[in-house]
Steps between C-alpha positions, in 0.01 A plus 500: 500500500449677829131404484584130461747515788246667729224255404719191543718595796298762685146382427413519868498882482171492309335412830613833644222752429571738210851362435411352158329823396800708609738266316285518185494881526879495516508294181274754332724786613808318368329431166410867463876562485640182342219383267238775455364326188392203711284729715338634182428144383341415835290818483385402148401156628309647793319758284391237248376248756307774683296550179350153535153474650480453880878527550664697777842499656634477851834456668609138505584369846858420392546824307399611155168555329221247529234482226155403623179397325212567738736471799656177371867509400577428135874558551758740637817663377792584724684825441796312351279372217415151624138422413344220705171334407316199644372250243394137513787251486397409144509859372825561686659196334384616155637852556837368619520246219430772241761732657242766590567474875731348757456319828408742776813646654401364844200263480620253238252220577194726493301630205681834522711610201752781473562709191794737487437834328843585364422707192217692338385199294448301821220739601273357228552144619451610862167655397403180318578291810299732724217496246497119506469509879236775483284305256530180709394675817229709330349187347494325838305790651218479243 
């Protein structure tokens, strides 16, 4: 809830250096107290994706963990459990139609999707979505 408010009403603060990263760190600190299981789920996601060939992680510019295939982003997850991935408009429409993803929480008209990790079972679908992005990008680089 706080995340949505900040994104919608205080979006300008992302242009202030380090503000998004500090805000995301605050979310992570809060989750360590309020929802420690969610942090475990995000760690599980990160550990699994790091096993894939040519994947590394970095900090995302708006906070969270960015997953990269050969320096190209396949998606990122914010510390509150929102996974964002860029797909083509066609794939995005299919994912939304099938209920596997939602419109991006900010960029609704783009190819970006958002997936909300709210329970342990959601981690498997999050991995599947990241894997779909990974395979798309890996195939393009062949």
